[in-house]
C-alpha positions, 0 to 999 in steps of 0.5 A: 345775480351772476355777480353774487354767484361768482363772488360766493364761488370765489369766497368759498374757494379761495380759502382752499386754494390759499392753503394748497402747497404748490411745491410738490411736497405732501408734507402731511404724515409722520415725522421723526423728532431729530433730537428726541425719541418721538414721532409727530403727525402733521395733519393739514386737514386739522392744521395741526402737528400732534405727538404720535408717539413719544417713547420717553414720555408716553403721556405726551402721546396725542398732544397738540404740539403745533396748531393753526398751520397755514400756508405762508409761501410755497415752502413756508407755513406759520402756526402756534407752538406750545411753549411749556415755560410760559404755558401758552402757544407762540407764533412759529414759522415752519419751513421745508427745504425739500419733502424730507425735512421740516425746520421750526423756527421761533423769532428766526431761531431753529427750535425743532427739526423733523425728518419725514418717516 
């Protein structure tokens, strides 16, 4: 009976522990798009990055840019970013070298840089 109890505790806490960022950075919050007049909201609880405000394209506000964000290593996350040309989501890697910048890679190419607000 104790084995079932411990196995249940392990299975419930494993997903939570495996998503914890141990780098000391809290990457949740508002990020400024490096190349556009836009701000994105990174929410680790919903595992998404959404457009918070886009001054040049207000119709994009609220749109999900990256979904299913998961911690890979201390500094790397994976997720799926919307690819407008193909009208689908593609696998990307999010890398934060410090608490102030995130680089998004697609096939190892930098496609987006975000700066912490």
